[in-house]
C-alpha positions as CSV (number, residue, x, y, z in Angstrom):
1,M,21.7,2.3,13.0
2,S,22.7,5.5,14.7
3,N,21.2,7.4,17.5
4,N,23.1,10.6,16.6
5,R,20.8,13.4,16.2
6,E,23.1,16.3,15.5
7,Y,22.3,17.7,12.0
8,Q,23.8,19.9,9.9
9,E,23.3,22.2,6.7
10,I,23.4,20.2,4.0
11,S,23.5,21.7,-0.4
12,L,19.8,20.7,-1.6
13,D,21.9,20.0,-5.0
14,L,23.4,17.1,-3.0
15,L,20.7,15.5,-2.3
16,V,18.2,13.2,-5.1
17,P,15.2,11.1,-3.5
18,F,15.1,7.7,-2.7
19,S,14.7,5.2,-5.2
20,N,10.9,4.2,-5.9
21,H,9.5,6.3,-3.5
22,P,6.4,5.0,-2.9
23,F,4.1,8.0,-1.7
24,E,2.8,10.9,-3.3
25,Q,4.6,14.6,-2.8
26,Y,1.9,17.5,-2.1
27,E,0.6,19.3,-4.6
28,G,-1.5,22.9,-4.9
29,Q,-2.1,24.4,-1.9
30,R,-0.5,22.4,0.3
31,F,2.9,22.9,-1.6
32,T,2.5,26.6,-2.0
33,D,1.6,27.3,2.0
34,M,4.8,24.6,2.7
35,V,6.9,26.9,0.6
36,E,5.5,30.5,2.0
37,S,6.7,28.8,5.4
38,I,9.6,27.9,4.8
39,R,10.8,31.8,2.8
40,A,9.5,33.4,5.9
41,N,11.1,30.9,9.0
42,G,13.2,28.7,6.7
43,V,13.0,24.6,7.0
44,H,12.6,23.5,11.6
45,V,12.9,19.8,11.4
46,P,16.2,18.9,9.9
47,I,15.1,15.8,7.0
48,I,16.9,12.3,7.3
49,I,19.4,11.3,3.9
50,R,22.1,8.8,4.3
51,P,24.9,8.9,2.1
52,T,25.3,7.6,-1.7
53,T,28.5,6.1,-2.9
54,D,28.8,8.7,-5.6
55,G,29.3,11.3,-2.6
56,K,25.6,12.8,-2.2
57,Y,22.7,11.9,-0.4
58,E,20.0,10.1,-1.1
59,I,16.7,11.9,1.4
60,L,14.6,9.6,3.3
61,S,12.7,11.7,4.9
62,G,11.9,15.2,3.0
63,H,10.9,15.4,0.1
64,N,8.5,17.5,0.0
65,R,10.5,19.4,2.6
66,V,13.8,19.7,-0.1
67,A,11.1,20.4,-3.1
68,A,9.8,23.4,-1.1
69,S,12.9,24.7,-0.1
70,K,14.3,24.5,-3.8
71,E,10.6,26.8,-4.8
72,A,11.4,29.4,-2.1
73,E,15.4,29.6,-3.2
74,K,17.0,28.3,-0.4
75,E,20.5,26.8,-0.7
76,T,20.9,24.1,1.6
77,I,18.8,22.7,4.4
78,P,19.0,21.0,7.9
79,A,19.6,17.3,7.5
80,V,20.4,14.3,10.4
81,V,22.4,12.2,7.7
82,R,22.3,8.5,8.4
83,E,24.8,5.7,7.8
84,G,25.5,2.1,7.8
85,L,21.7,1.5,7.1
86,T,20.3,-1.4,5.1
87,N,17.7,-1.0,2.0
88,E,15.1,-2.5,4.7
89,E,15.4,0.5,6.8
90,A,15.6,2.9,4.7
91,M,12.6,1.8,3.7
92,L,11.6,1.8,7.3
93,I,12.5,5.1,7.8
94,V,10.9,6.2,5.2
95,T,7.2,5.1,5.9
96,E,7.9,5.6,9.7
97,T,8.1,9.1,8.8
98,N,5.3,9.4,6.1
99,L,2.8,8.1,8.9
100,I,4.2,10.5,11.2
101,Q,3.3,13.5,8.7
102,R,0.1,11.6,7.6
103,S,-3.1,9.7,9.0
104,F,-3.0,6.2,7.8
105,A,-6.7,6.5,6.3
106,D,-5.2,10.0,4.4
107,L,-2.9,7.3,2.1
108,K,-3.8,6.1,-1.6
109,H,-4.6,2.1,-0.8
110,S,-1.0,1.1,-2.3
111,E,0.8,4.0,-0.1
112,R,-1.3,1.5,3.1
113,A,-0.2,-1.2,1.4
114,V,4.0,-0.3,0.9
115,A,3.9,0.6,4.7
116,L,2.0,-2.5,5.7
117,A,5.0,-5.2,4.0
118,T,7.3,-2.2,5.1
119,H,6.6,-2.8,8.8
120,Y,5.6,-6.6,8.7
121,A,9.4,-7.1,7.5
122,A,11.0,-5.3,9.8
123,M,9.0,-7.3,12.6
124,K,9.0,-10.3,11.3
125,K,13.4,-9.6,12.0
126,K,12.7,-8.2,15.1
127,S,12.2,-10.3,18.2
128,G,9.4,-10.4,20.8
129,Y,6.9,-10.6,18.7
130,R,4.8,-13.6,18.7
131,S,5.3,-15.9,16.1
132,D,2.0,-17.7,15.7
133,L,0.6,-14.1,14.9
134,L,3.7,-13.7,12.2
135,D,2.6,-16.8,11.0
136,E,-1.1,-16.5,10.4
137,I,-0.3,-13.6,8.4
138,D,2.2,-16.1,6.3
139,T,-0.7,-18.9,5.8
140,L,-2.9,-15.4,4.7
141,T,-1.2,-14.3,2.6
142,S,-0.5,-17.4,0.4
143,A,-3.7,-18.2,0.6
144,P,-7.5,-17.1,-0.3
145,V,-7.9,-14.2,3.0
146,G,-10.6,-15.5,5.5
147,R,-9.6,-19.5,6.0
148,R,-7.6,-18.9,9.1
149,P,-9.9,-17.3,12.0
150,E,-9.1,-15.9,15.6
151,T,-6.2,-14.2,16.7
152,R,-5.5,-10.7,15.9
153,D,-2.3,-9.2,15.2
154,K,0.1,-6.5,16.1
155,L,0.4,-4.9,12.5
156,G,-3.7,-4.5,12.5
157,A,-4.0,-3.1,16.1
158,Q,-1.4,-0.8,15.6
159,Y,-3.2,0.9,12.4
160,G,-7.0,-0.5,13.8
161,L,-7.4,-3.1,10.7
162,S,-8.9,-6.4,11.2
163,K,-6.3,-9.6,10.6
164,N,-8.0,-10.2,7.3
165,T,-7.3,-6.5,6.1
166,V,-4.2,-6.5,6.6
167,A,-3.7,-10.2,5.3
168,R,-5.1,-8.2,2.1
169,Y,-3.3,-5.2,1.6
170,L,0.1,-7.0,2.2
171,R,-1.0,-8.9,-1.3
172,I,-1.7,-6.0,-2.7
173,D,2.3,-4.4,-2.1
174,K,2.6,-7.8,-4.6
175,L,0.6,-6.4,-7.6
176,N,2.5,-4.6,-10.5
177,P,2.7,-0.9,-10.3
178,K,0.2,-0.1,-13.1
179,L,-2.4,-2.1,-11.8
180,K,-1.3,-0.7,-8.1
181,A,-2.5,2.5,-9.9
182,R,-6.0,1.6,-10.9
183,L,-6.7,0.5,-7.4
184,D,-5.9,3.9,-6.0
185,K,-7.7,6.1,-8.7
186,E,-10.9,2.9,-8.0
187,D,-10.5,1.4,-12.0
188,I,-10.6,-1.8,-10.0
189,G,-12.0,-3.0,-6.5
190,M,-9.6,-4.5,-3.5
191,R,-10.9,-8.0,-4.3
192,V,-9.9,-7.5,-8.3
193,A,-6.8,-6.1,-7.0
194,E,-6.1,-8.8,-4.0
195,A,-6.7,-12.1,-6.7
196,L,-5.5,-10.1,-9.3
197,S,-2.1,-9.8,-7.2
198,Y,-1.5,-14.3,-7.4
199,L,-0.8,-13.7,-11.1
200,R,2.5,-13.9,-12.0
201,S,4.0,-11.2,-13.4
202,K,3.6,-11.6,-16.6
203,E,0.3,-12.9,-16.3
204,Q,-0.6,-9.1,-15.0
205,E,1.3,-7.4,-17.6
206,M,-1.1,-9.1,-19.9
207,V,-4.3,-8.8,-17.7
208,E,-3.5,-4.6,-17.4
209,G,-2.6,-4.4,-21.4
210,V,-6.5,-6.0,-21.6
211,L,-7.6,-3.3,-19.2
212,A,-5.7,-0.1,-21.2
213,N,-7.7,-1.3,-23.9
214,G,-10.8,0.1,-21.7
215,K,-12.0,-3.2,-20.4
216,R,-13.4,-3.5,-17.1
217,I,-12.3,-6.5,-14.4
218,S,-15.4,-7.9,-11.9
219,I,-14.4,-10.1,-8.5
220,K,-15.9,-13.1,-11.1
221,Q,-13.3,-12.7,-13.8
222,A,-10.7,-11.9,-11.4
223,D,-11.4,-14.5,-9.2
224,E,-10.7,-17.4,-12.3
225,L,-7.3,-16.3,-13.0
226,H,-6.6,-16.4,-9.7
227,E,-7.9,-20.2,-9.8
228,E,-6.8,-21.1,-13.5
229,S,-3.4,-19.6,-12.7
230,K,-2.7,-22.2,-9.8
231,K,-3.4,-24.6,-12.3
232,G,-0.4,-23.3,-14.5
233,E,0.8,-20.4,-16.1
234,L,-2.3,-17.9,-18.8
235,N,-1.4,-16.7,-21.6
236,K,-2.7,-14.0,-23.7
237,T,-5.6,-15.8,-25.4
238,Y,-6.9,-17.8,-22.0
239,I,-6.5,-14.2,-20.8
240,K,-8.3,-12.7,-23.2
241,R,-11.5,-14.7,-23.5
242,V,-12.1,-14.5,-20.2
243,F,-12.5,-10.2,-20.9
244,E,-15.0,-11.5,-23.9
245,P,-18.9,-10.5,-23.9
246,G,-20.9,-13.5,-22.5
247,Y,-18.3,-15.6,-20.8
248,Y,-20.5,-14.8,-17.5
249,P,-24.0,-13.9,-19.5
250,S,-25.4,-13.7,-15.6
251,K,-25.1,-11.3,-14.4
252,V,-26.1,-10.0,-10.7
253,K,-27.4,-6.4,-9.9
254,P,-25.0,-4.1,-7.4
255,V,-26.7,-3.7,-3.7
256,K,-26.4,-1.3,-1.5
257,F,-27.0,-0.7,2.2
258,S,-28.2,1.8,3.7
259,G,-26.0,4.2,6.8
260,K,-29.2,2.8,9.4
261,F,-28.3,-1.2,9.3
262,L,-24.6,-0.9,8.3
263,S,-24.7,1.3,11.8
264,Q,-26.4,-1.6,14.1
265,Y,-23.3,-4.3,13.0
266,F,-20.2,-1.7,12.9
267,S,-19.0,1.1,13.6
268,E,-18.0,5.0,13.0
269,N,-14.3,4.4,12.7
270,Q,-14.1,1.4,10.7
271,S,-13.1,1.9,7.1
272,S,-15.3,1.2,4.4
273,E,-12.3,-1.3,3.1
274,E,-13.2,-3.4,6.4
275,I,-16.5,-3.4,6.3
276,E,-16.4,-5.2,2.8
277,S,-14.2,-7.4,4.2
278,V,-17.0,-8.6,7.0
279,I,-19.9,-8.2,5.2
280,E,-17.7,-10.4,2.4
281,E,-16.5,-12.9,5.2
282,A,-19.9,-13.4,6.1
283,I,-20.9,-13.6,3.0
284,K,-18.5,-16.9,2.0
285,Y,-19.4,-18.6,5.5
286,Y,-23.1,-18.6,5.3
287,F,-23.0,-20.4,1.3
288,E,-20.3,-22.4,2.9
289,N,-22.2,-23.8,5.7
290,K,-25.4,-23.7,3.7
291,Q,-27.3,-27.0,3.8
C-alpha cells in the first residue's frame, strides 16, 4: 500500500461507489448539515479512492462527502488515489475509515459484523499476533459459542468486547443480506441470528421465505434448525413444520432484570449484547453442571 498522501482534485463524474458498500450513508439533518458545510467551505479532508479498469475511481472512504458535494453542486473533490490494493486491503480501508468517523456502538449489527470480520481477516495475515488467540476465535466461529474459555483476544480488546461477542459477530457476518437486515431491524435477536448463520445458503433463503410471510422465530426454533442442518441439508417441508403452531407447545414467559440487579454484576459501559451473552453463558453453565 502506498504511503503517498498527496491528493488531487478528481471530477465527481469519475467516482463510483465501493462494490457492496456495507455501511449506511448519512441522511436527514446530518446530511443537510454536511451539504451546507461543503457549499460554504468545501471539502477539507480528502476522500480515498482507487482506479478501476474502465478509467473511473472506486470510492473507499468518502461516500457521504461525495454525495454531499454533488448536492452542493460541486464539480470536483480532493482525493488520495491508492493503487495496487488487494480487495482485502480496500475493504480494510472502508471499514477502518468508517470506524474512525463513527462510534462502534453507533453501527448497526450487520455493520459491526463486517467491520470485525474484515479486521479479523487482516489480523490473520499479519505477523505479531498470538496464534493461540486466533485459533481460539476460529474454534468459536465454527462451533457453538461459549465452549472455549479463558484468553481475551486482541480484536475484542480493541472494541471493548468479550471474545464470545466477537465470535458471535463473526458468525453473523455469514448471514445472507435479508437476514442481516432483519437483525438490524430487531425482527430477530443476536442468538437467533447466530444459530441461523450456521445454515447453508439455500437453507437461510428458505427460512427468510417463511419469515417474509409474517412468521416469527424463537431461539429454540433457530437452534432446532441448526442442529438438524448438521445432520443433513434441510428441505422446505421440514423448515415450515418447525414454524407450525404447536410444534413447541410449552412457552416460557419472558423475564426482565432490573437495572439495580444488573448493576451488581455489570458496568455501565458494557453493551446489552455483552450482558446478554454473559447471562446466557451463566445459564448454560448452570444447567450443564446441575446434578
